PAVOBA-847010 format. One record per atom (N, C-alpha, C, O, CB): x, y, z. Coordinates in steps of 0.05 Angstrom, whole numbers, plus 5000, padded with zeros to 4 digits. Each point is the difference from the previous one (the first is absolute). Last residue first. Glycine has a CB too. Layout:
<nodes>
XYZ/...
</nodes>
This chain:
<nodes>
821680063466/499850024971/501550244989/500150054976/495449725026/506549605088/498950254991/499950014970/501949904987/500050335054/497148885024/501850164984/498750264993/497650014996/504649574986/497149515092/498750234987/502250154985/502350015009/494150035026/501548975027/501650154980/498450224988/497749964991/505049635000/495049705077/500050295006/501550174981/500550235005/499149645042/498249144959/502850105003/500050295009/502050095012/499549594952/490249905017/501349865023/502750115005/500850045023/496649554967/497950714934/498950115024/501249885025/500550145020/495349934956/506949604939/500850285003/498950115027/501550125015/498649954935/497449065025/502850015005/501050295005/501550045019/499049564951/490450255006/500649915027/503050025006/500750085022/495349614976/501350514914/498950205019/500649925029/500850175015/495649944952/505749284965/501950225000/499150225020/501650125014/499749784938/492849395035/502549905012/502050225003/501250045021/498049504959/492450614976/499950005029/502549905014/500650085022/494549854973/504850094907/499550265012/499949995031/501550145013/496049994946/503249124974/502450105013/499450255018/501450045020/501349784941/490349794986/500949815020/502450105016/500249955024/498149684946/498550884957/498050005022/500849815022/499550065024/496950064943/508849884955/500350255014/498250015024/500850085022/500550164935/497649064984/502549965015/500550255017/500849985023/501149714942/491050364975/499349815021/502549955018/499749995025/496949794945/504450774954/498350135020/499349815023/500050095023/498250214941/506449344963/501850195014/498450145022/501050025023/501850054935/492449394984/501649835018/501950185016/500449945024/499349674944/495250824966/498249905021/501649835021/499550025024/496749984943/508150334954/499450225019/498349905024/500450085023/499950254939/505748934994/497950184990/499750225020/500849985023/496949654952/511949905024/497249945005/498150204986/500950204990/500449605054/509649794981/498550164981/497149925000/499349764999/504750294972/504249675081/497350035011/498250174982/498050115009/503949865037/508549464968/498150124982/497250025013/499149805011/503650034949/506350185100/498349814986/498050154983/498950205008/501749455029/510050575007/497250054998/498549774987/501349824989/499750675009/508749665015/498749895024/497050055001/498849955020/505550125003/502250124905/499850225020/498849905026/499950155020/499650174943/501449114961/502750075009/500050225021/501950035015/499849844940/490149875002/501049805020/502750075011/500649955023/496749704953/499250894955/498450035025/501049815021/500350075023/495750084950/507649774942/501050245013/498650045026/501250075020/499950134936/496049094990/502749955010/501150245015/501249975021/499649724941/490950394995/499849825023/502749955012/500350005025/495649794955/503950684940/499050175022/499749835025/500850105022/496850204945/504949264954/502250185008/499150185023/501750075017/500149914937/491649415008/502349875014/502250195009/500949965023/498049654950/490850715021/502149944980/502549895014/500750105021/497550274949/493749965074/500549714998/501949934977/500449764995/495150165024/501750985000/501249905025/500449705000/501349895018/496750495005/497650114904/502950065002/501349865023/502249894998/496950554981/491549515010/501449844979/503050045002/501549814997/494550244973/498550465087/499849725007/501449824980/501349815008/494350295014/503850824959/501949955022/499949715008/502149875006/497450605010/494249824921/502649994988/502149945022/501949854995/496750484969/492649805064/500249754984/502849974988/501149785000/494050254990/502750775055/500349785019/500449744985/501749835008/495550415025/500850524916/502850015010/500549775020/502149884999/497950624995/491249584973/501949944978/502849995010/501549824994/495450404974/496150045091/499949714994/502149934979/501249785001/493950215011/503950925008/501149865023/500149694995/502149885005/496150485026/497450164906/502950044998/501449865023/502049874996/497350574981/491449575023/500949834978/503050024996/501349814992/494350234986/499950505087/500249725008/501149824978/501449815005/494950275027/505951004980/498049824988/500649705006/502249914998/497250424966/503550435104/501149914975/498049794988/499149835015/505850255001/493950335070/498450084977/501349944974/499050074978/499050285050/508649745053/497249925002/498550114975/500850214990/499449785061/510349834939/498150195012/497249895001/499149864981/503850525003/504348875018/499550224981/498250215015/498849935020/501649774939/506949405065/497550145003/499950234980/502050084989/497849805060/506349144977/499450234983/497350125007/498149855005/504849964958/504949575098/497750004982/499650274986/501450195006/496549485024/508149635044/500450224981/497649994981/499449784990/505750215014/496449645105/499549964971/500850254984/500350225011/496049455000/504849745094/499750254985/499449934970/500149774992/503050485040/494049075046/502350084984/499450274987/497750064994/503649454998/495249775096/499550214980/502650074985/502249985011/494050215018/503549195044/498849894975/499650214979/499949934976/497949745052/505650515061/501949824987/498949904973/501649934982/500049935063/493050695011/502150154987/502249834988/501450094982/497650285049/493549275022/499450074972/502250164986/500249984975/495150035039/506549245063/499050274999/499750094971/501649934983/500550175062/501749034985/497250034989/499050284999/497950054987/501349505031/509749764982/499550275009/497450094987/499950054976/505150055029/499449044979/498250015022/499450285011/498750035020/502849534991/503950124911/501449955025/498250035025/500949975023/503350184955/492850054933/500749715001/501249925027/499749785009/501050234941/497850905033/497549875006/500449695001/498849875017/498750504960/509650184997/499650025029/497449865008/499849895022/502850544979/502449234911/498650245009/499849995030/500249795013/497150234944/511049494997/497149975006/498850265007/501350195010/499549355006/507750214919/499350165023/497049975006/498450094984/505450245006/501049304934/500449845024/499350155026/500149895022/503549874954/496150634934/498149785002/500249835025/498149875008/502050124944/502450975006/501049875025/498249765007/498650005020/503250454997/496550044905/502850075001/501349885026/502449995001/496650434972/491749495010/501449854980/503050055002/501649824994/494450194975/497450085116/501050164978/501549814980/501549835009/498950585021/491149305034/502950035000/500850164975/498750004980/501949565045/489650585019/501549824982/503050055003/500850235004/495349764965/497250515080/499049735002/501449804982/499549765001/496250445010/508050765041/498249914980/499249715003/500849875020/501250464949/507850065062/497250065005/498249904978/501049904980/500450515046/508249155009/498950204982/497150045007/498649825010/504750064953/506249795095/497749914985/499150234982/501250214999/497549475037/509850275013/498149875019/497649894984/499149785006/502450535031/509349954939/497350014991/498249845019/500449765004/501150304948/508350475061/498749745002/497050044993/498750185010/504649655025/506550714937/497450015012/498849725001/500649844983/498750645001/509249644981/500150245017/497350045014/499950155020/503350054948/499749114966/500249935028/500050245019/500549985024/501949624962/496550324914/502850055010/500349935029/502250025011/498250344955/491149584992/501849804987/502950035009/501549815001/495450194960/496750635069/499349745011/502049794989/501049835015/494150304990/505450734960/501249995028/499349745014/501649905016/498050604986/496849674911/502949984999/501349985027/502049865003/497850414955/490549845039/501149744991/503049994998/501249805009/494650144966/498450855047/501149835021/501449754990/501949915013/494550265016/499150504914/502150135015/501449815020/502450025004/495150404991/495249264952/502050114981/502450125015/502249974992/494150134975/496049605080/501849784992/502250104982/502349915002/493949775002/499450985068/499349884975/502049784993/502350015008/495750424976/500049805119/501450124977/499149864975/499249765001/504750375028/495149995089/498849904976/501450144977/500850235002/494749675020/509449955074/498450174983/498649834979/500949784993/502250615015/504249635089/498249874981/498650204982/499850245007/499549385025/507650605034/500149715001/498249864979/500649774993/500450285055/505450924959/497349905005/500149704998/501949894989/495950544993/510349965011/498750225014/497149955006/498950105020/504350214958/503449124972/499249935027/498850235016/499449985024/504049694975/499950224905/501950095020/499249955029/501750055018/499550304949/493049434961/502449844997/502150085020/501549835011/497650134940/493250565047/499449735010/502449824998/500749855018/494550214968/505550804977/499950015029/499449735013/501049935021/497650554976/500949594910/502850035008/500250025031/501949895011/499150354945/490549735005/501349744999/502950025008/501149825012/495750044952/498250945030/498949835021/501449735001/500849915022/494850324972/506450404937/501350075026/498949825023/501549945018/499150534965/495449364932/502949964999/501450085027/501549835011/498350254940/490650055031/500849735008/503149985002/501049875019/494949954960/498951145037/500449804979/501049745011/501049985023/499950384945/499450415089/499150114975/500749804977/501750054984/499050435033/496849275089/502250084982/498850124975/497649974994/505549685025/494050085093/499350054972/502450104984/501650165010/493749945004/502949315079/501950184988/499450044971/500549824984/503150035049/491749765067/499850044971/502050204991/500250235010/495049654991/504649435088/500250284991/499950004969/501449854987/501450285054/492649155034/502250054981/500050294991/497850135000/502049394985/494949905084/500950275002/502450064982/502050125009/496449885038/495949174971/502950014998/501250285003/502450035004/497349574967/491349865031/500750195021/503050055001/501250025021/494749835006/499149624907/501849875019/500750185024/501649935017/500249804945/492550564966/499049735006/501649865021/499049825014/499350164939/504450885014/497750015018/499049735008/499249955023/499550484956/508249644957/501050085026/497750015020/500349915023/503350364955/494249554932/501549785012/500950075028/499749845019/501950024935/494450824997/498049805008/501349765013/499049885019/498050284944/508550525000/498650095024/498149795011/499949955024/500650534960/503749364934/501949985022/498850085026/500449885021/503350214947/491250024954/500249715007/502049975023/499549845018/499450034935/500051005012/497549915012/500249715009/499049935022/498550394949/510050084984/499550135026/497549875013/500149935024/501950504959/500249284931/502149925019/499650125027/500549875021/502750084941/491250324967/499349735010/502049915021/499349885020/498650014936/501251155038/500649794981/499249735011/499549975024/504350304956/496050575069/497549934986/500449794978/498149904988/500450545021/509950115017/497749995018/497549944983/499550124979/502650215053/507449344929/498550245005/497649955019/498949785001/502550394955/504749155013/500750214981/498350245003/499750164981/501849484987/501949685113/498050024979/501050214980/501950145005/494349735026/507449465062/500150224981/497650004981/498649804997/506350185007/497449705105/499449904973/499950254981/499350225009/498149385009/506750045087/498950214983/499549884972/501449814992/501150555034/499149325088/500249964971/498950244985/498450165011/501249354996/500450325091/502849994991/500350004969/502350034990/498749735053/490750215016/501450265002/502850014990/501350215001/495949875037/499348964982/498350245001/501650265004/501750015018/494749705001/505349284959/501850235000/498550275000/500650184984/502849544991/492449415023/502149965019/501950235002/501750015019/497949504973/493350474944/498950015026/502049975022/499750125022/496249684959/506950124929/499150275005/498950025029/500650195014/498449874937/503349095018/502450165004/499350295007/501250125017/501349584951/490649715007/501049935027/502550175007/500350095022/497949444972/498350554919/498150125019/500949945029/499950185017/496449764950/508649674963/500550295001/498150135020/500850185015/500749824937/497649085030/502450055016/500550305002/500950095021/501049474964/491050164959/499449965029/502450055018/499750115022/496949554963/504950434919/498150195012/499449955029/500350195016/497849854940/511349625010/497449994988/498150195015/500850125020/499949404964/508450375041/500349904973/497349984985/499949934977/504249825038/501550785076/497549894988/500549924971/501450144985/495850135047/509250215027/500149705000/497749874986/500249774992/502250275051/503150914939/497449915012/499949704998/500349894978/497350555010/509550024971/500449985029/497549925015/500149925023/503450414973/496949864908/500949735008/500449965030/500149775009/502050214946/490650725008/502950005002/500949725008/498649875017/501650634994/490449564939/501350085025/503050014997/501149884981/495049925045/493750224912/502849935003/501150105027/499050205010/501649814940/490249804982/500750075028/502849905005/500549764999/494650235017/499550284886/501449825017/500250115029/499850245004/502949594957/489250364963/502750085008/501249785018/498649825010/500350674987/492849674920/500849925027/502950075005/501550074982/495249555016/496150684928/502750065008/500649915029/500350185017/499850204950/493049504938/500150005029/502950015008/501849894986/493949845018/500650684900/501349785016/499250025029/499250215010/504649784958/491750534963/502249884984/501049755015/500149784989/501250684992/488550015020/502549955014/502049904980/499349884980/498250015063/494550754925/501049735003/502449995019/501650185001/496849714952/494950865039/500249884973/500849705002/498649834991/502650624990/493750365086/501949794997/499949874973/497849964989/502049965060/497951124982/498749754994/502149794994/501950054986/494050194996/503250785075/501449814983/498249764994/498349935017/506150235001/493150585040/501450144978/501449814981/500950094979/499750295051/494349335050/498350204986/501450104974/498650054980/499550095065/506149235015/497549884990/498450204984/498549924982/501549785058/508450594999/500349784982/497549894988/499849954976/504249945049/498051125003/498749785014/500049764981/498850014979/498250305049/509850614985/498149854983/498749785017/501149925021/501650174937/503850505080/498850184980/498049864981/498750134984/505450145019/498349545104/500849894974/498650164978/497650045002/503149505018/500350585084/499250174977/501149904974/501550144986/498350255045/501749155052/497650145007/498950154976/497550034997/504150015050/504649034952/500050294996/497350125007/497949904993/505550054972/498449105038/502450125012/499950305000/501450135017/501149474969/491049804974/499949965029/502350145014/499950045025/497949524967/501450454914/497650135010/499649965030/498650155013/499349794942/509249644993/500550285008/497550145011/500350195016/503249834949/496649064999/500950045028/500250295008/499550075023/502949504973/494850174911/498349895022/500950115027/498550135014/500649464958/505150644943/497349944991/498149915022/497650004997/504349884959/507550315056/498750254991/497249954991/498450195000/506049984987/500549065046/500350235019/498450244990/498450115015/506249724998/496449344937/497650035016/500250245020/498050095010/501349424985/506650574916/499749815022/497450045015/498650204996/506449785009/495750334891/501150055026/499849765019/498749804993/500250685001/499050064904/500749735010/501550045026/502150135001/498149674951/492450814983/502249985020/500449715006/498249845003/500650625017/496850174892/499949775019/502250045020/502050144996/496149554969/496450794943/501550055025/499649775019/497849935007/501750574986/496049604923/502850044992/501750065024/502450074997/496150094958/491749735041/501249754992/502950024992/501249814990/494450064995/498450835052/499649954971/501249744990/499949944976/500050555019/498750165090/499249724999/499449914972/497749924993/500450125053/508950744997/497649964984/499349704998/501849844995/499350584978/504349905114/500350014971/497449954985/498049915012/506749944994/497550125092/498950254990/500250034970/499450214989/501849995055/502149035001/497350035012/498750254990/497550024998/504049745043/507550074936/498149854984/497250025011/498150004985/505549685003/503350765059/500150104973/497949854982/498650134985/506349985021/496849595082/498250234999/499950124972/497950104992/503049995057/505249234968/497349895000/498050224998/497949984987/503749635040/507550634981/499449884974/497149894998/498750034980/506149865015/498350475089/500150204979/499249894973/498350114986/505450115039/496949205053/497750184999/500050194976/498050044987/501849935063/507049354982/498249944978/497750184996/498449984981/503049565025/505350585064/499049735001/498049924979/498249845004/502550195044/503850844953/498049965021/498849735000/497649975002/501450514995/506349664916/499750205021/497749935019/497949914991/503850434978/501549484919/500449915027/499450235020/499950234993/503449444991/495050064912/499450245017/500149915029/497949965013/499250244950/505249434929/500649985028/499450265014/501050214993/502549454998/492949844914/500950255013/500449965030/498149935014/499550354950/500949194934/500249965029/501350245012/502250074992/498049435003/494250274909/502050175013/499949965030/498050065013/501750284950/497449164940/499350005029/502350145014/502249905001/495049674996/499050404894/502050035020/498849995028/497950125005/505050144963/492049214955/500550285008/502350015020/500449815015/494750314976/500249084972/501050154978/500250305006/499650174983/498349504987/499749535086/498050214995/500950184977/498450184992/500449805055/506649284982/497349894996/497950214994/498149944986/503249705046/507850594987/500049834976/497249904994/499249984977/505549895032/496750625071/500350174976/499849844974/498750094981/504250225046/497349235055/497450134996/500150184975/498150014985/501049975064/508949624981/498249804987/497350124994/498849954979/503549685047/503850915020/501149944973/498249804985/499450034977/505250065040/493450115074/499450224982/500949964971/498750074981/501550235059/502249095029/497249964992/499250224981/498549954981/500549825062/509650314993/499849754985/497249954989/499649944977/504049875052/497850935028/501250044974/500049754983/499650024976/503350335045/493949605068/498350174984/501150044972/498550004980/499950235061/506949325023/497749844991/498250154982/499049904980/501349845063/506850734998/501049804981/497849834988/499849964976/504550035049/493550635044/500850144975/500949804979/499150014977/502250395050/496849285060/497650094987/500650134973/498549954980/499450125065/509449665009/498549774988/497550094986/499449904978/502449815058/505851034969/498949815019/498449784986/499650014976/500250365058/504350384919/501949795008/498949805020/501249795003/502350534987/493350755000/500849804980/501849795012/501650065018/497950284946/493650185100/502350064984/500649774981/499249775005/502650525031/488149854994/502549955014/502350064981/499550024976/498449625053/492350304949/500450205021/502549965018/500050075023/495149994976/501649754895/501049845022/500850205023/501850164996/499949464973/491550454939/501750125021/500849795020/498349855010/499450594984/499149574898/499949855025/501950135020/502450024995/496549544981/495850684923/501950075021/499549825025/497749975009/502550514974/498249494902/498949955027/502150065020/502449934997/494549714985/501350714909/501649885021/498649975027/498350175007/505750014970/489749834938/502250175007/501549875023/499149805011/498350624975/494749214978/500950144976/502150215006/500550184984/495049734995/499949075063/500850285003/500850134974/500749864981/500750035066/490749734946/501650065024/502349805000/499749764996/496450435030/497549774904/500050295006/501750085024/500750245003/494949784977/502649094972/498450075023/500050295008/498650085018/502349464997/503850074907/497549845003/498250115022/497650024996/504949584988/506150765001/498250084978/497449855001/497950114992/506149994980/502949705089/498750255007/498250104978/498150145005/505849975024/501249084958/497949975021/498650265006/497550005003/505249635016/501550224883/501050025027/497750005020/497850084993/506250174990/494049264925/500550275010/501250005028/499549815015/496750354957/500749074976/502450114988/500750275010/502250114993/496849634967/493249785068/502449875010/502550104988/502149985012/495249624995/493850684966/501150145023/502649885010/501650135013/493850014999/502349664885/498550025025/501550145022/502250094996/495549504991/503850154916/501849895020/498650025027/500849865019/503350274954/492150234947/499149745007/502049865020/499449785010/498350194946/499251015011/502549905012/499449725011/499449975024/502250504988/493750054901/499649925029/502649885010/501349854986/493850075007/505250824929/499549725003/499649935030/501150145017/501649764942/499750954990/497349965011/499349725004/497649935001/501150484976/509850004995/498349884979/497149965010/498449914984/505649874997/502750545078/499950194978/498249904978/498750174987/505949985024/497149285063/498350235008/499750204977/497850114996/503749835051/504249334940/497249905001/498150245008/497950024989/503749525024/507750614986/498949974973/497149915000/498450094984/506249805000/500050195099/499850264987/498749984973/498350164993/505749985032/497949075024/497750145011/499650274987/497750094995/503149685048/506749734931/497649864992/497550155010/498150044985/504449535016/506150735025/499450064972/497449874991/498550134986/506449905005/498149785096/499350284998/499350074971/498050144996/505049965043/500249024980/497350055009/499150294997/497750054992/502949575040/506750054898/499749965029/497250085009/498450094984/506649995023/498049524894/499150235016/500049935029/499249795009/498050364953/509249444955/497749955018/499350265016/501850155008/499649364996/502950504896/500950015028/497649955019/497950144996/505850194991/498249324907/498450175018/501149995028/500749785010/495350154962/509349964932/499049855023/498650185019/501050215008/502849464987/
</nodes>
């Protein structure tokens, strides 16, 4: 009885016999058809392992590896608010094998916060694709009487100089938005920066500060436990993970910083070939609408925003002046 030949044996025998491979290009791995990639791809996450950016990158990297038939190596290079890892890729070879996945902080906002940023985002990097939009929650200590955005603004105005708000660092969205809220109501709130969300939320729960913006992933358990009160969410769409929470814009808060949301996206060194950028972007767009990836993204409080390089560049251009104004108005500066 003849043993059926597998694909590798069939291709080998056909090639040895000088026969045409009538199975065509469809029978070959994707990289054999197009020449790229032919070695492992490196993605740098400029933050420590375990955060939302890292988790999301590893999920997408695993899918990308399967689709490109090459290992995708995720490398954590934390430090200086994402600067260290981002600079690594800004100075890497533009060969299509080096990418960075980061928050809008290191790809956009840091250029307004630092006098001597070692890379220039627009000059040294090229945008590949957004992964997600990352709106956040606005939460208060239960001792604050306000239950929605307009009530919170009135509460702030009525308690001038008596309130404080937290953030996960100077120049973060939580800092800039909190400052802008305080300024709009002449509330003279005190900004208290923390080294991360976890200590910030613990202090908020304990009543040392009265309000803060925070990720849905970190805040939701405390909201459900009654330890924090949810005022609303930023951005233009409600979060799937908190469907009953209205956006602040829905509540009539019209300032632009309520509508803007952070994001996570991929960039590559400038001068990376455009066809490779388009190829990787196309794969990311396909991956980000896979049901299991959509479910994970939603559970984090994010929304899918996978886009073409051109669409990413347009969104970046739209966000640029808003973040620039927020930073300049707050007076926030950081040493590089």
